[in-house]
DSSP file (Angstrom, degrees, kcal/mol; ACC not computed):
  #  RESIDUE AA STRUCTURE BP1 BP2  ACC     N-H-->O    O-->H-N    N-H-->O    O-->H-N    TCO  KAPPA ALPHA  PHI   PSI    X-CA   Y-CA   Z-CA
    1    1 A M              0   0    0      0, 0.0     2,-0.3     0, 0.0     0, 0.0   0.000 360.0 360.0 360.0 131.6  -10.5   -4.2   19.0
    2    2 A T        -     0   0    0      0, 0.0     2,-0.5     0, 0.0     0, 0.0  -0.810 360.0-143.5-109.3 153.2   -9.5   -0.5   18.7
    3    3 A S        -     0   0    0     -2,-0.3     0, 0.0     3,-0.0     0, 0.0  -0.963  16.9-128.0-117.4 135.7   -9.1    1.4   15.5
    4    4 A D        -     0   0    0     -2,-0.5     3,-0.1     1,-0.1     0, 0.0  -0.483  31.9-104.3 -75.1 146.2   -6.4    4.1   15.1
    5    5 A P        -     0   0    0      0, 0.0    -1,-0.1     0, 0.0     3,-0.1  -0.378  48.8 -90.3 -65.9 152.5   -7.5    7.5   13.9
    6    6 A P        -     0   0    0      0, 0.0     2,-0.3     0, 0.0    -3,-0.0  -0.318  42.5-109.8 -64.1 146.8   -6.6    8.2   10.3
    7    7 A I        -     0   0    0     -3,-0.1     2,-0.5     1,-0.0    -3,-0.0  -0.618  30.4-154.2 -76.3 132.3   -3.3    9.8    9.7
    8    8 A R        +     0   0    0     -2,-0.3     2,-0.3    26,-0.1    26,-0.2  -0.950  16.9 177.0-112.1 125.6   -3.6   13.4    8.5
    9    9 A L        -     0   0    0     24,-3.4     2,-0.3    -2,-0.5     0, 0.0  -0.745   8.2-166.4-118.4 166.8   -0.7   14.8    6.4
   10   10 A S        +     0   0    0     -2,-0.3     2,-0.2     2,-0.1    25,-0.2  -0.936  44.6  43.3-146.0 170.2   -0.2   18.1    4.7
   11   11 A G  S    S-     0   0    0     23,-0.3    25,-2.8    -2,-0.3     2,-0.3  -0.588  89.5 -41.0  94.1-156.7    2.2   19.6    2.1
   12   12 A W  E     -a   36   0A   0     -2,-0.2     2,-0.4    23,-0.2    25,-0.2  -0.868  40.8-159.6-117.3 144.6    3.4   18.1   -1.1
   13   13 A A  E     -a   37   0A   0     23,-2.1    25,-3.1    -2,-0.3     2,-0.6  -0.970  11.3-145.4-119.4 139.1    4.5   14.6   -2.0
   14   14 A L  E     -a   38   0A   0     -2,-0.4     2,-0.5    23,-0.2    25,-0.2  -0.925  21.1-173.8-101.8 121.1    6.7   13.7   -5.0
   15   15 A V  E >   -a   39   0A   0     23,-2.7    25,-2.7    -2,-0.6     3,-0.6  -0.965  11.8-152.9-122.4 119.5    5.7   10.3   -6.5
   16   16 A L  E 3  S+a   40   0A   0     -2,-0.5    25,-0.2     1,-0.2    23,-0.0  -0.691  84.4  20.4 -86.7 142.0    7.6    8.7   -9.3
   17   17 A G  T >  S+     0   0    0     23,-2.0     3,-1.2    -2,-0.3     7,-0.4   0.853  78.4 159.3  71.2  34.8    5.7    6.3  -11.5
   18   18 A A  T <   +     0   0    0     22,-1.7    23,-0.2    -3,-0.6    -2,-0.1   0.516  54.6  70.8 -72.9  -5.7    2.4    8.0  -10.4
   19   19 A S  T 3  S+     0   0    0     21,-0.2     2,-0.3     1,-0.1    -1,-0.2   0.486 106.6   5.9 -95.2  -0.6    0.4    6.8  -13.4
   20   20 A S  S X> S+     0   0    0     -3,-1.2     4,-1.5    31,-0.0     3,-0.9  -0.991 102.7   0.4-166.5 166.6    0.1    3.1  -12.6
   21   21 A G  H 3> S-     0   0    0     -2,-0.3     4,-2.3     1,-0.2     5,-0.2  -0.105 121.1  -4.5  55.5-135.9    0.8    0.3  -10.1
   22   22 A F  H 3> S+     0   0    0      1,-0.2     4,-2.6     2,-0.2    -1,-0.2   0.863 135.6  55.0 -61.3 -37.4    2.5    1.2   -6.8
   23   23 A G  H <> S+     0   0    0     -3,-0.9     4,-2.7    -6,-0.4    -5,-0.2   0.917 108.8  47.2 -63.1 -43.6    3.0    4.8   -7.8
   24   24 A E  H  X S+     0   0    0     -4,-1.5     4,-2.4    -7,-0.4    -2,-0.2   0.937 113.6  48.0 -61.9 -46.7   -0.7    5.2   -8.5
   25   25 A A  H  X S+     0   0    0     -4,-2.3     4,-2.4     1,-0.2    -2,-0.2   0.892 113.2  48.4 -61.8 -40.2   -1.6    3.6   -5.2
   26   26 A T  H  X S+     0   0    0     -4,-2.6     4,-2.7     2,-0.2     5,-0.2   0.935 111.2  49.1 -66.3 -46.8    0.9    5.7   -3.3
   27   27 A A  H  X S+     0   0    0     -4,-2.7     4,-2.1     1,-0.2    -2,-0.2   0.913 113.6  47.2 -59.0 -43.6   -0.3    9.0   -4.9
   28   28 A S  H  X S+     0   0    0     -4,-2.4     4,-2.4    -5,-0.2    -1,-0.2   0.913 112.9  48.0 -65.6 -43.4   -3.9    8.1   -4.2
   29   29 A A  H  X S+     0   0    0     -4,-2.4     4,-1.6     2,-0.2    -2,-0.2   0.900 111.8  49.4 -65.9 -40.9   -3.2    7.1   -0.5
   30   30 A L  H  <>S+     0   0    0     -4,-2.7     5,-2.6     2,-0.2     4,-0.4   0.901 112.0  48.5 -65.8 -39.9   -1.1   10.3    0.1
   31   31 A A  H ><5S+     0   0    0     -4,-2.1     3,-1.3    -5,-0.2    -2,-0.2   0.911 109.2  52.9 -64.8 -41.9   -3.9   12.5   -1.3
   32   32 A E  H 3<5S+     0   0    0     -4,-2.4    -1,-0.2     1,-0.3    -2,-0.2   0.838 107.1  53.3 -61.5 -32.3   -6.5   10.7    0.8
   33   33 A A  T 3<5S-     0   0    0     -4,-1.6   -24,-3.4    -5,-0.1    -1,-0.3   0.529 132.4 -90.3 -81.8  -6.5   -4.3   11.4    3.8
   34   34 A G  T < 5S+     0   0    0     -3,-1.3   -23,-0.3    -4,-0.4     2,-0.3   0.430  82.6 127.0 119.2  -0.4   -4.2   15.1    3.0
   35   35 A M      < -     0   0    0     -5,-2.6    -1,-0.3   -25,-0.2     2,-0.2  -0.620  53.0-131.0 -93.0 148.6   -1.2   15.7    0.7
   36   36 A S  E     -a   12   0A   0    -25,-2.8   -23,-2.1    -2,-0.3     2,-0.4  -0.613  32.4-133.9 -83.6 157.4   -1.1   17.4   -2.7
   37   37 A V  E     -ab  13  65A   0     27,-2.4    29,-2.6    -2,-0.2     2,-0.6  -0.956  22.0-164.6-128.6 130.6    0.8   15.4   -5.3
   38   38 A V  E     -ab  14  66A   0    -25,-3.1   -23,-2.7    -2,-0.4     2,-0.5  -0.963  28.2-163.3-100.9 113.8    3.5   16.0   -7.8
   39   39 A G  E     -ab  15  67A   0     27,-2.7    29,-2.9    -2,-0.6     2,-0.5  -0.865  11.3-165.6-106.1 131.6    3.4   13.0  -10.0
   40   40 A V  E     +ab  16  68A   0    -25,-2.7   -23,-2.0    -2,-0.5   -22,-1.7  -0.959  21.9 156.3-113.2 130.3    6.2   12.0  -12.4
   41   41 A H  E     - b   0  69A   0     27,-2.5    29,-1.3    -2,-0.5     2,-0.5  -0.970  36.8-141.0-148.6 159.8    5.4    9.4  -15.0
   42   42 A L        +     0   0    0     -2,-0.3     2,-0.3    27,-0.2    27,-0.1  -0.903  38.9 159.6-127.8 101.7    6.6    8.3  -18.4
   43   43 A D        -     0   0    0     -2,-0.5     2,-0.1     2,-0.0    -2,-0.1  -0.890  37.4-124.3-126.7 151.8    3.7    7.3  -20.6
   44   44 A R    >>  -     0   0    0     -2,-0.3     3,-1.3     1,-0.1     4,-0.9  -0.437  44.9 -95.9 -81.3 166.2    3.0    6.9  -24.3
   45   45 A R  G >4 S+     0   0    0      1,-0.3     3,-0.8     2,-0.2    -1,-0.1   0.858 123.0  58.1 -53.0 -39.7    0.1    8.8  -25.8
   46   46 A A  G 34 S+     0   0    0      1,-0.2    -1,-0.3     2,-0.1     4,-0.1   0.776 110.7  41.5 -66.2 -26.3   -2.2    5.8  -25.4
   47   47 A T  G X> S+     0   0    0     -3,-1.3     3,-1.0     1,-0.2     4,-0.9   0.454  86.2  94.3-102.5  -0.9   -1.7    5.6  -21.7
   48   48 A L  H <X S+     0   0    0     -4,-0.9     4,-2.1    -3,-0.8     3,-0.3   0.848  74.6  66.3 -59.8 -35.0   -1.8    9.3  -20.9
   49   49 A P  H 3> S+     0   0    0      0, 0.0     4,-2.3     0, 0.0    -1,-0.2   0.842  96.5  56.6 -57.9 -30.4   -5.6    9.3  -20.1
   50   50 A N  H <> S+     0   0    0     -3,-1.0     4,-2.2     2,-0.2    -2,-0.2   0.918 106.5  48.4 -66.2 -41.7   -4.8    7.1  -17.0
   51   51 A A  H  X S+     0   0    0     -4,-0.9     4,-2.3    -3,-0.3    -1,-0.2   0.905 112.4  49.3 -62.9 -40.8   -2.4    9.7  -15.7
   52   52 A E  H  X S+     0   0    0     -4,-2.1     4,-2.3     2,-0.2    -2,-0.2   0.884 109.1  52.8 -65.2 -38.4   -5.1   12.4  -16.3
   53   53 A R  H  X S+     0   0    0     -4,-2.3     4,-2.2    -5,-0.2    -2,-0.2   0.926 110.1  47.3 -62.4 -45.3   -7.7   10.2  -14.5
   54   54 A I  H  X S+     0   0    0     -4,-2.2     4,-2.1     2,-0.2    -2,-0.2   0.926 111.6  50.1 -64.2 -45.3   -5.5    9.8  -11.4
   55   55 A A  H  X S+     0   0    0     -4,-2.3     4,-2.1     1,-0.2    -1,-0.2   0.906 111.6  49.2 -59.8 -41.6   -4.7   13.6  -11.3
   56   56 A N  H  X S+     0   0    0     -4,-2.3     4,-2.2     2,-0.2    -1,-0.2   0.871 107.7  53.8 -67.3 -36.5   -8.4   14.4  -11.5
   57   57 A E  H  X S+     0   0    0     -4,-2.2     4,-0.8     2,-0.2    -1,-0.2   0.904 109.1  49.3 -62.4 -40.8   -9.3   11.9   -8.8
   58   58 A I  H ><>S+     0   0    0     -4,-2.1     5,-1.6     1,-0.2     3,-0.8   0.920 110.5  50.2 -64.0 -43.6   -6.7   13.6   -6.5
   59   59 A R  H ><5S+     0   0    0     -4,-2.1     3,-2.0     1,-0.2    -2,-0.2   0.863 103.2  59.5 -63.5 -36.0   -8.2   17.0   -7.4
   60   60 A R  H 3<5S+     0   0    0     -4,-2.2    -1,-0.2     1,-0.3    -2,-0.2   0.746  98.4  60.1 -65.0 -21.5  -11.8   15.8   -6.6
   61   61 A Q  T <<5S-     0   0    0     -3,-0.8    -1,-0.3    -4,-0.8    -2,-0.2   0.424 126.0-103.9 -83.0   1.6  -10.4   15.0   -3.0
   62   62 A G  T < 5S+     0   0    0     -3,-2.0     2,-0.2     1,-0.3    -3,-0.2   0.640  84.2 120.5  86.2  15.1   -9.7   18.8   -2.7
   63   63 A R      < -     0   0    0     -5,-1.6    -1,-0.3   -28,-0.1     2,-0.3  -0.685  65.5-110.2-106.7 162.3   -5.9   18.4   -3.2
   64   64 A E        -     0   0    0     -2,-0.2   -27,-2.4    -3,-0.1     2,-0.4  -0.686  30.4-167.2 -88.6 147.9   -3.7   19.8   -5.8
   65   65 A A  E     +b   37   0A   0     -2,-0.3     2,-0.5   -29,-0.2   -27,-0.2  -0.968  11.0 179.8-139.9 121.2   -2.2   17.5   -8.5
   66   66 A L  E     -b   38   0A   0    -29,-2.6   -27,-2.7    -2,-0.4     2,-0.4  -0.979  12.0-172.7-119.9 115.9    0.7   18.4  -10.8
   67   67 A F  E     -b   39   0A   0     -2,-0.5     2,-0.4   -29,-0.2   -27,-0.2  -0.914   5.1-166.7-115.0 138.1    1.6   15.6  -13.2
   68   68 A F  E     -b   40   0A   0    -29,-2.9   -27,-2.5    -2,-0.4     2,-1.3  -0.987  16.5-147.1-126.7 126.3    4.6   15.6  -15.5
   69   69 A N  E     +b   41   0A   0     -2,-0.4     2,-0.3   -29,-0.2   -27,-0.2  -0.694  56.2 121.4 -91.8  83.8    5.2   13.1  -18.4
   70   70 A V  S    S-     0   0    0     -2,-1.3     2,-0.9   -29,-1.3    -2,-0.1  -0.920  71.1-103.8-140.6 162.3    9.0   13.0  -18.2
   71   71 A N    >   -     0   0    0     -2,-0.3     3,-1.7     1,-0.2   -29,-0.1  -0.823  27.9-163.3 -89.3 106.0   11.8   10.5  -17.8
   72   72 A A  T 3  S+     0   0    0     -2,-0.9    -1,-0.2     1,-0.3   -56,-0.0   0.692  87.3  58.4 -65.5 -18.5   13.0   11.2  -14.2
   73   73 A A  T 3  S+     0   0    0     -3,-0.1    -1,-0.3     3,-0.0    -2,-0.0   0.558  83.6  95.5 -87.4  -8.5   16.2    9.3  -14.9
   74   74 A D    <   -     0   0    0     -3,-1.7    -3,-0.0     1,-0.1     0, 0.0  -0.742  64.4-154.3 -86.7 118.7   17.2   11.6  -17.7
   75   75 A P              0   0    0      0, 0.0    -1,-0.1     0, 0.0    -3,-0.0   0.694 360.0 360.0 -67.9 -16.5   19.5   14.4  -16.5
   76   76 A D              0   0    0     -3,-0.0    -2,-0.1     0, 0.0    -3,-0.0   0.448 360.0 360.0 -88.2 360.0   18.4   16.7  -19.3
């Protein structure tokens, strides 16, 4: 059995729904692979700490993390 070397990426990734579920998993995996993350999420005050936790985890990996609590579907 052979194992492939890990994929190394660079640059920025835009992840919608970055504060939970698939978005959180995607943001974390991309950061682990070497990308900085712009995360867009729409959270209530009670769930904002989770978005902050994810952004801080990305930063601890040596990547940049910019998270925005906005409705990405709103044209304004």
